[in-house]
C-alpha positions as a Markdown table, in Angstrom:
| # | Residue | x | y | z |
|---|---|---|---|---|
| 1 | Met | -18.4 | -10.7 | 40.8 |
| 2 | Tyr | -19.3 | -8.8 | 38.0 |
| 3 | Asp | -22.3 | -7.4 | 36.3 |
| 4 | Ile | -22.9 | -8.3 | 32.7 |
| 5 | Lys | -25.0 | -6.1 | 30.2 |
| 6 | Leu | -25.2 | -6.8 | 26.3 |
| 7 | Ile | -25.5 | -3.7 | 24.2 |
| 8 | Thr | -25.0 | -3.2 | 20.2 |
| 9 | Ala | -21.7 | -1.4 | 19.0 |
| 10 | Asp | -24.0 | 1.6 | 18.2 |
| 11 | Glu | -25.4 | 1.6 | 21.5 |
| 12 | Leu | -21.8 | 2.5 | 23.2 |
| 13 | Thr | -21.7 | 6.0 | 24.9 |
| 14 | Ala | -19.3 | 9.1 | 24.7 |
| 15 | Asp | -18.0 | 7.7 | 28.4 |
| 16 | Glu | -17.6 | 4.4 | 27.3 |
| 17 | Ile | -15.5 | 5.1 | 24.6 |
| 18 | Gln | -13.3 | 7.1 | 26.8 |
| 19 | Leu | -12.7 | 4.1 | 29.0 |
| 20 | Trp | -12.4 | 1.8 | 26.3 |
| 21 | Arg | -9.3 | 4.1 | 25.0 |
| 22 | Gln | -8.0 | 4.3 | 28.4 |
| 23 | Ile | -8.1 | 0.8 | 28.5 |
| 24 | Gln | -6.5 | 0.4 | 25.4 |
| 25 | Ala | -3.4 | 2.4 | 26.3 |
| 26 | Gln | -2.5 | 0.0 | 29.2 |
| 27 | Ser | -1.6 | -2.7 | 26.8 |
| 28 | Glu | 1.0 | -3.4 | 23.9 |
| 29 | Gly | -1.7 | -5.5 | 22.6 |
| 30 | Leu | -4.8 | -3.8 | 22.9 |
| 31 | Ala | -3.0 | -0.7 | 21.9 |
| 32 | Ser | -3.9 | -2.5 | 18.0 |
| 33 | Gly | -6.2 | -0.9 | 15.7 |
| 34 | Leu | -8.0 | -4.5 | 15.7 |
| 35 | Phe | -9.4 | -3.7 | 19.2 |
| 36 | Cys | -10.4 | 0.0 | 18.6 |
| 37 | Pro | -14.2 | 1.2 | 19.4 |
| 38 | Glu | -14.4 | 2.2 | 15.7 |
| 39 | Leu | -13.9 | -0.9 | 14.1 |
| 40 | Val | -16.5 | -2.7 | 16.0 |
| 41 | Gln | -18.8 | -0.4 | 15.3 |
| 42 | Ser | -17.7 | -0.5 | 11.4 |
| 43 | Val | -18.1 | -4.3 | 11.2 |
| 44 | Ser | -21.4 | -4.2 | 13.1 |
| 45 | Gln | -22.9 | -2.3 | 9.9 |
| 46 | Phe | -21.9 | -5.0 | 7.7 |
| 47 | Arg | -21.7 | -8.1 | 9.9 |
| 48 | Thr | -24.8 | -9.4 | 11.5 |
| 49 | Gly | -24.6 | -10.8 | 14.9 |
| 50 | Ile | -22.0 | -8.3 | 16.8 |
| 51 | Glu | -22.9 | -7.8 | 20.6 |
| 52 | Ile | -20.6 | -5.8 | 23.0 |
| 53 | Ala | -20.6 | -7.6 | 26.5 |
| 54 | Thr | -20.0 | -4.6 | 29.0 |
| 55 | Ile | -18.0 | -5.9 | 32.0 |
| 56 | Gln | -19.6 | -3.6 | 35.1 |
| 57 | Cys | -18.5 | -3.6 | 38.9 |
| 58 | Asp | -20.6 | -1.8 | 41.5 |
| 59 | Gly | -22.5 | 0.0 | 38.5 |
| 60 | Gln | -19.5 | 1.3 | 36.8 |
| 61 | Thr | -18.2 | -0.2 | 33.5 |
| 62 | Val | -14.8 | -1.5 | 34.0 |
| 63 | Gly | -14.4 | -3.5 | 30.5 |
| 64 | Phe | -16.0 | -4.5 | 27.0 |
| 65 | Phe | -16.0 | -8.2 | 25.5 |
| 66 | Pro | -17.1 | -7.6 | 21.9 |
| 67 | Phe | -17.9 | -10.9 | 19.8 |
| 68 | His | -19.9 | -12.5 | 17.0 |
| 69 | Arg | -23.0 | -14.6 | 17.9 |
| 70 | Ala | -23.8 | -17.5 | 15.6 |
| 71 | Asp | -25.9 | -20.1 | 15.6 |
| 72 | Ala | -26.6 | -22.5 | 18.3 |
| 73 | Gly | -25.0 | -20.4 | 20.9 |
| 74 | His | -21.4 | -20.3 | 19.6 |
| 75 | Gly | -19.7 | -17.0 | 20.0 |
| 76 | Ser | -16.2 | -16.0 | 18.0 |
| 77 | Pro | -14.2 | -13.1 | 17.6 |
| 78 | Phe | -16.0 | -10.0 | 16.0 |
| 79 | Ala | -14.1 | -9.4 | 12.9 |
| 80 | Gly | -13.6 | -12.9 | 11.8 |
| 81 | Pro | -10.9 | -14.0 | 9.4 |
| 82 | Leu | -9.6 | -10.2 | 9.9 |
| 83 | Ala | -9.2 | -10.7 | 13.9 |
| 84 | Asp | -5.4 | -11.1 | 14.1 |
| 85 | Phe | -5.7 | -9.9 | 17.8 |
| 86 | Gln | -8.5 | -11.2 | 20.1 |
| 87 | Gly | -10.0 | -10.8 | 23.6 |
| 88 | Ala | -11.5 | -8.6 | 26.1 |
| 89 | Ile | -11.1 | -5.0 | 26.4 |
| 90 | Ile | -10.0 | -5.2 | 29.8 |
| 91 | Pro | -7.7 | -3.7 | 32.2 |
| 92 | Lys | -4.6 | -6.3 | 32.9 |
| 93 | Asp | -5.5 | -6.7 | 36.7 |
| 94 | Leu | -9.1 | -8.0 | 35.8 |
| 95 | Glu | -9.8 | -11.3 | 36.3 |
| 96 | Phe | -13.3 | -12.8 | 36.0 |
| 97 | Asp | -14.8 | -16.0 | 35.2 |
| 98 | Pro | -14.8 | -16.9 | 31.4 |
| 99 | Val | -17.7 | -19.7 | 31.8 |
| 100 | Glu | -19.5 | -17.0 | 33.8 |
| 101 | Leu | -18.8 | -14.4 | 31.3 |
| 102 | Leu | -20.8 | -17.0 | 28.7 |
| 103 | Val | -23.6 | -17.7 | 30.7 |
| 104 | Ala | -24.1 | -13.9 | 31.0 |
| 105 | Cys | -24.1 | -13.4 | 27.4 |
| 106 | Asp | -26.0 | -16.6 | 26.7 |
| 107 | Leu | -23.4 | -18.4 | 24.7 |
| 108 | Gln | -22.6 | -21.9 | 24.6 |
| 109 | Ser | -18.5 | -21.4 | 23.6 |
| 110 | Trp | -16.2 | -18.7 | 22.7 |
| 111 | Ser | -13.3 | -19.7 | 20.3 |
| 112 | Phe | -10.2 | -18.0 | 19.7 |
| 113 | Asp | -6.9 | -18.3 | 17.6 |
| 114 | His | -5.3 | -15.0 | 18.0 |
| 115 | Leu | -6.0 | -14.4 | 21.7 |
| 116 | Leu | -3.5 | -11.8 | 23.8 |
| 117 | Ala | -1.8 | -14.3 | 25.9 |
| 118 | Glu | -1.4 | -11.7 | 28.7 |
| 119 | Gln | -5.1 | -11.8 | 29.6 |
| 120 | Thr | -4.5 | -14.2 | 32.2 |
| 121 | Thr | -8.0 | -14.6 | 32.8 |
| 122 | Phe | -8.4 | -17.0 | 29.6 |
| 123 | Val | -5.0 | -19.1 | 30.6 |
| 124 | Pro | -6.6 | -22.2 | 31.4 |
| 125 | Tyr | -8.3 | -22.0 | 28.1 |
| 126 | His | -5.1 | -22.1 | 26.3 |
| 127 | Val | -4.7 | -25.1 | 23.8 |
| 128 | Ile | -2.2 | -23.8 | 21.3 |
| 129 | Asn | 0.7 | -20.8 | 21.9 |
| 130 | Asp | 1.7 | -18.9 | 19.1 |
| 131 | Glu | 2.8 | -15.0 | 18.5 |
| 132 | Ser | 2.5 | -12.0 | 16.0 |
| 133 | Ala | 5.4 | -10.5 | 15.0 |
| 134 | Phe | 5.8 | -6.4 | 14.8 |
| 135 | Ile | 8.7 | -3.8 | 13.2 |
| 136 | Asp | 9.6 | -1.4 | 16.2 |
| 137 | Leu | 10.3 | 2.1 | 13.9 |
| 138 | Ser | 9.6 | 4.3 | 17.3 |
| 139 | Asn | 13.7 | 5.2 | 16.7 |
| 140 | Gly | 13.4 | 5.4 | 13.1 |
| 141 | Phe | 14.1 | 3.6 | 10.2 |
| 142 | Asp | 17.9 | 3.9 | 10.0 |
| 143 | Ala | 17.9 | 2.7 | 13.7 |
| 144 | Tyr | 15.4 | -0.4 | 12.8 |
| 145 | Arg | 17.8 | -1.0 | 9.6 |
| 146 | Ser | 20.9 | -0.7 | 11.9 |
| 147 | Ala | 19.0 | -3.4 | 14.3 |
| 148 | Arg | 18.6 | -5.9 | 11.6 |
| 149 | Lys | 22.1 | -5.7 | 10.5 |
| 150 | Lys | 23.3 | -6.4 | 13.7 |
| 151 | Ala | 20.8 | -9.8 | 14.2 |
| 152 | Lys | 22.4 | -10.6 | 10.7 |
| 153 | Ser | 19.0 | -10.7 | 9.2 |
| 154 | Asp | 19.6 | -9.8 | 5.5 |
| 155 | Glu | 16.2 | -9.8 | 3.8 |
| 156 | Leu | 15.8 | -6.2 | 4.5 |
| 157 | Ser | 18.7 | -5.5 | 2.7 |
| 158 | Glu | 17.5 | -7.8 | -0.3 |
| 159 | Ala | 14.0 | -6.0 | -0.4 |
| 160 | Leu | 16.0 | -2.9 | -0.3 |
| 161 | Arg | 18.2 | -3.9 | -3.1 |
| 162 | Lys | 15.2 | -5.3 | -5.5 |
| 163 | Gly | 13.4 | -2.0 | -5.1 |
| 164 | Arg | 16.7 | -0.3 | -6.5 |
| 165 | Lys | 16.8 | -3.2 | -9.2 |
| 166 | Ile | 13.0 | -2.9 | -10.5 |
| 167 | Gln | 13.4 | 0.9 | -10.9 |
| 168 | Arg | 16.7 | 0.2 | -13.1 |
| 169 | Asp | 15.0 | -2.5 | -15.0 |
| 170 | Val | 11.7 | -1.0 | -15.3 |
| 171 | Gly | 10.7 | 2.3 | -14.1 |
| 172 | Pro | 10.6 | 4.7 | -10.8 |
| 173 | Leu | 8.8 | 3.8 | -7.8 |
| 174 | Arg | 6.0 | 6.4 | -6.3 |
| 175 | Phe | 4.8 | 5.1 | -3.0 |
| 176 | Glu | 1.2 | 6.5 | -1.5 |
| 177 | Pro | 0.9 | 6.0 | 2.0 |
| 178 | Cys | -2.9 | 6.8 | 2.2 |
| 179 | Glu | -5.1 | 5.8 | -0.7 |
| 180 | Thr | -8.8 | 6.2 | -1.0 |
| 181 | Asp | -9.8 | 4.9 | -4.6 |
| 182 | Pro | -12.1 | 1.9 | -4.3 |
| 183 | Lys | -10.8 | 1.0 | -7.6 |
| 184 | Ile | -7.3 | 0.2 | -6.1 |
| 185 | Leu | -8.7 | -1.8 | -3.3 |
| 186 | Asp | -10.9 | -3.7 | -5.6 |
| 187 | Gln | -7.7 | -4.7 | -7.8 |
| 188 | Leu | -5.8 | -5.9 | -4.8 |
| 189 | Leu | -8.8 | -8.4 | -3.3 |
| 190 | Asp | -8.9 | -9.3 | -7.3 |
| 191 | Trp | -5.1 | -9.9 | -7.3 |
| 192 | Lys | -5.7 | -11.9 | -3.9 |
| 193 | Ala | -8.2 | -14.0 | -5.2 |
| 194 | Gln | -6.5 | -14.9 | -8.6 |
| 195 | Gln | -3.3 | -16.1 | -6.0 |
| 196 | Leu | -5.4 | -18.2 | -4.1 |
| 197 | Gln | -7.1 | -19.9 | -6.5 |
| 198 | His | -3.6 | -20.6 | -8.9 |
| 199 | Lys | -2.8 | -22.1 | -5.2 |
| 200 | Gly | -5.9 | -24.0 | -5.1 |
| 201 | Leu | -6.9 | -22.3 | -1.7 |
| 202 | Pro | -10.6 | -21.0 | -0.5 |
| 203 | Asn | -10.6 | -17.6 | -0.1 |
| 204 | Ala | -12.0 | -16.6 | 3.1 |
| 205 | Leu | -12.1 | -12.4 | 1.8 |
| 206 | Gln | -14.8 | -13.8 | -0.3 |
| 207 | Thr | -17.1 | -13.6 | 2.8 |
| 208 | Glu | -19.9 | -11.2 | 1.6 |
| 209 | Trp | -19.3 | -8.4 | 4.4 |
| 210 | Ile | -15.5 | -8.1 | 4.0 |
| 211 | Ser | -15.5 | -6.1 | 0.7 |
| 212 | Pro | -17.7 | -3.4 | 1.7 |
| 213 | Leu | -16.3 | -2.9 | 5.2 |
| 214 | Met | -12.9 | -2.3 | 3.8 |
| 215 | Gln | -14.6 | 0.4 | 1.2 |
| 216 | Ser | -15.8 | 2.3 | 4.2 |
| 217 | Leu | -12.8 | 1.9 | 6.2 |
| 218 | Ile | -10.4 | 3.5 | 3.7 |
| 219 | Thr | -12.7 | 6.5 | 4.1 |
| 220 | Gln | -12.2 | 6.6 | 7.6 |
| 221 | Ser | -9.5 | 8.6 | 9.3 |
| 222 | Thr | -9.2 | 10.1 | 13.0 |
| 223 | Pro | -6.0 | 10.6 | 15.1 |
| 224 | Asp | -7.6 | 7.5 | 17.3 |
| 225 | Phe | -8.4 | 5.4 | 14.3 |
| 226 | Ala | -8.6 | 5.1 | 10.5 |
| 227 | Gly | -8.1 | 2.6 | 7.6 |
| 228 | Met | -5.0 | 2.7 | 5.8 |
| 229 | Leu | -4.9 | 1.5 | 2.1 |
| 230 | Ser | -1.1 | 1.8 | 1.0 |
| 231 | Ala | -0.1 | 1.6 | -2.7 |
| 232 | Val | 3.6 | 1.4 | -4.2 |
| 233 | Tyr | 3.2 | 2.4 | -8.4 |
| 234 | Ile | 5.8 | 1.5 | -10.9 |
| 235 | Gly | 5.7 | 4.4 | -13.2 |
| 236 | Asp | 2.3 | 4.7 | -13.4 |
| 237 | Asp | 0.9 | 1.3 | -13.0 |
| 238 | Leu | 0.0 | -0.3 | -9.3 |
| 239 | Leu | 3.1 | -2.7 | -8.2 |
| 240 | Ala | 1.6 | -3.6 | -4.8 |
| 241 | Gly | -1.1 | -2.5 | -2.3 |
| 242 | Thr | -1.6 | -3.2 | 1.3 |
| 243 | Ile | -4.9 | -2.4 | 3.7 |
| 244 | Gly | -5.2 | -2.5 | 7.0 |
| 245 | Val | -5.9 | -0.5 | 10.4 |
| 246 | Arg | -4.3 | 2.2 | 11.8 |
| 247 | Ser | -4.6 | 3.1 | 15.9 |
| 248 | Gln | -2.5 | 6.4 | 16.8 |
| 249 | His | 1.0 | 5.1 | 16.1 |
| 250 | Ile | 0.5 | 0.9 | 15.4 |
| 251 | Leu | -0.4 | 0.1 | 11.8 |
| 252 | His | -1.7 | -3.3 | 11.4 |
| 253 | Gly | -1.7 | -5.0 | 7.8 |
| 254 | Trp | -4.3 | -7.2 | 6.5 |
| 255 | Val | -4.1 | -7.9 | 3.0 |
| 256 | Thr | -0.8 | -7.4 | 1.0 |
| 257 | Cys | -0.7 | -8.7 | -3.0 |
| 258 | Phe | 1.0 | -7.4 | -6.2 |
| 259 | Asp | 0.9 | -7.6 | -9.8 |
| 260 | Pro | 2.0 | -10.8 | -10.5 |
| 261 | Gln | 4.0 | -10.3 | -13.6 |
| 262 | Tyr | 6.4 | -8.6 | -11.2 |
| 263 | Tyr | 6.6 | -11.6 | -8.8 |
| 264 | Lys | 10.6 | -11.9 | -8.9 |
| 265 | Phe | 11.0 | -8.6 | -7.8 |
| 266 | Ser | 9.4 | -9.4 | -4.4 |
| 267 | Pro | 6.9 | -6.2 | -4.8 |
| 268 | Gly | 5.2 | -7.2 | -1.1 |
| 269 | Leu | 8.2 | -6.8 | 0.5 |
| 270 | Ile | 9.3 | -3.7 | -1.7 |
| 271 | Leu | 5.9 | -2.1 | -0.3 |
| 272 | Leu | 6.6 | -3.2 | 3.2 |
| 273 | Thr | 10.2 | -1.5 | 3.0 |
| 274 | Gln | 8.5 | 1.7 | 1.5 |
| 275 | Leu | 6.1 | 1.7 | 4.7 |
| 276 | Ala | 8.8 | 1.5 | 6.9 |
| 277 | Gln | 10.9 | 4.1 | 5.4 |
| 278 | Ala | 7.8 | 6.6 | 5.7 |
| 279 | Ala | 7.0 | 5.9 | 8.9 |
| 280 | Glu | 8.6 | 8.6 | 10.8 |
| 281 | Gln | 7.2 | 10.8 | 8.6 |
| 282 | Leu | 3.7 | 9.1 | 8.8 |
| 283 | Asp | 4.0 | 9.3 | 12.7 |
| 284 | Ile | 3.9 | 5.5 | 12.5 |
| 285 | His | 5.9 | 3.4 | 15.5 |
| 286 | Arg | 5.1 | -0.1 | 15.0 |
| 287 | Ile | 4.0 | -2.1 | 12.0 |
| 288 | Asp | 2.3 | -5.5 | 13.0 |
| 289 | Met | 2.7 | -8.3 | 10.7 |
| 290 | Gly | 0.7 | -11.0 | 12.3 |
| 291 | Lys | 1.3 | -14.4 | 13.0 |
| 292 | Gly | 2.6 | -16.9 | 10.5 |
| 293 | Pro | 5.7 | -19.0 | 9.6 |
| 294 | Glu | 6.5 | -16.8 | 6.3 |
| 295 | Ser | 10.4 | -16.3 | 6.5 |
| 296 | Phe | 9.9 | -12.3 | 6.0 |
| 297 | Lys | 8.3 | -12.1 | 9.5 |
| 298 | Arg | 11.3 | -13.8 | 11.1 |
| 299 | Ser | 13.6 | -12.1 | 9.2 |
| 300 | Phe | 11.9 | -8.6 | 9.2 |
| 301 | Arg | 10.6 | -8.7 | 13.2 |
| 302 | Ser | 12.1 | -6.6 | 15.9 |
| 303 | Gly | 10.0 | -8.4 | 18.5 |
| 304 | Ser | 6.5 | -10.1 | 19.0 |
| 305 | Ile | 3.4 | -10.2 | 21.1 |
| 306 | Ala | 2.3 | -13.4 | 22.4 |
| 307 | Leu | -0.9 | -15.4 | 21.6 |
| 308 | Ala | -3.0 | -18.3 | 22.0 |
| 309 | Glu | -5.5 | -20.6 | 20.2 |
| 310 | Gly | -8.2 | -22.3 | 22.2 |
| 311 | Ile | -12.0 | -21.9 | 23.2 |
| 312 | Val | -14.0 | -21.3 | 26.3 |
| 313 | Ser | -17.2 | -23.6 | 26.7 |
| 314 | Arg | -20.0 | -24.3 | 29.3 |
| 315 | Asn | -19.9 | -28.0 | 28.4 |
| 316 | Ala | -17.1 | -29.5 | 29.4 |
| 317 | Val | -17.2 | -32.4 | 27.3 |
| 318 | Ser | -17.8 | -30.6 | 24.2 |
| 319 | Gly | -14.7 | -28.3 | 25.2 |
| 320 | Ala | -12.1 | -31.0 | 25.5 |
| 321 | Leu | -13.2 | -32.5 | 22.0 |
| 322 | Gln | -13.0 | -29.1 | 20.5 |
| 323 | Gln | -9.7 | -28.8 | 22.1 |
| 324 | Asn | -8.5 | -32.1 | 20.8 |
| 325 | Trp | -9.5 | -30.4 | 17.5 |
| 326 | Ile | -7.7 | -27.6 | 17.6 |
| 327 | Arg | -4.5 | -29.9 | 18.7 |
| 328 | Ala | -5.3 | -31.9 | 15.6 |
| 329 | Lys | -5.1 | -29.1 | 13.4 |
| 330 | Glu | -2.0 | -27.7 | 14.7 |
| 331 | Trp | -0.5 | -31.5 | 14.2 |
| 332 | Ala | -1.6 | -31.0 | 10.7 |
| 333 | Lys | 0.6 | -27.9 | 10.1 |
| 334 | Thr | 3.5 | -29.8 | 11.1 |
| 335 | Lys | 3.0 | -33.2 | 9.6 |
| 336 | Ser | 3.0 | -34.5 | 6.1 |
| 337 | Ile | -0.7 | -36.3 | 5.8 |
| 338 | Gly | -1.8 | -34.9 | 2.5 |
| 339 | Glu | -2.5 | -31.7 | 0.8 |
| 340 | Ser | -5.8 | -31.3 | 1.5 |
| 341 | Ala | -5.4 | -31.3 | 5.0 |
| 342 | Arg | -2.6 | -28.7 | 4.8 |
| 343 | Lys | -4.9 | -26.4 | 2.8 |
| 344 | Leu | -7.8 | -26.4 | 5.1 |
| 345 | Val | -5.7 | -25.5 | 7.9 |
| 346 | His | -3.9 | -22.7 | 6.2 |
| 347 | Ser | -6.5 | -21.2 | 3.8 |
| 348 | Ile | -7.4 | -18.5 | 6.4 |
| 349 | Lys | -3.9 | -17.4 | 7.3 |
| 350 | Ala | -2.7 | -17.8 | 3.5 |
| 351 | Ala | -6.0 | -15.3 | 2.1 |
| 352 | Arg | -4.2 | -12.8 | 4.3 |
| 353 | Gly | -0.6 | -13.6 | 3.5 |
| 354 | Gln | 2.1 | -11.3 | 1.6 |
């Protein structure tokens, strides 16, 4: 039996942050910057309703459960549409009753769509299973490139070829891994908004707290956590940019977009290859690309992290109905039932795609 104490992000003590990091280091998934305490603290500055449940045993904190509290007692991952990984910060062998956690947090339900599947305590509430692709650069770019060739995956070679072609046809490329100019981020988000509008898709990135959060993150940089805005230029002009978060040796990208006039050169993939080639110098061992059906993720991936979608609910009937809704959404993604349904299902995912 565990005791639960609710705190705000700014109430985390130095000892709790140290424990938090120790737990992160035990898991490939939790090691992502998306689980760092700094991200929870940053989000809480711009988004209301962020709380942390500290999980305690015999008076000692043993885990953390950050979440967002919405109306009617519904809980969701604290980072909203930016939450490409979700879950509790707990050791792998820690088991508890998720419904009891909800009761202690005064929540009626907690939904998830990018939950780390390794967190077995939530397995009974999984509805859909998926995976998040990553690029393994722990042995350097050349080893990664050789592995892609051995796997007969040619999209990396094609992206490198297009990088050479744009330099011949247009001008020299320049890669900047860590930009802090807010105008670059503004241009990136503006391009993404135009892209989504052209496709007739809603823009989840227009949520009022997201842009200020990102502007804040690109000025943060410590050995444990940093926001990271990277850009590639063609001559003096911005060609493409990407923003994400970094935790020590892991980079997770959120949004990538590019100047649409250079679409035929696949600028987003040129930027990704530039990042991969610079990884050793930047001490990056893994680039997380997130879940999704995009072909480049299948081609570029070295491996994946298992994820799950589902809901924990204190009301069995309500929980069953919401699980059926999740199944219906999954069916809508794979069946031809009309453009409006597909747009609804893919809207948030598309807001952060290449």
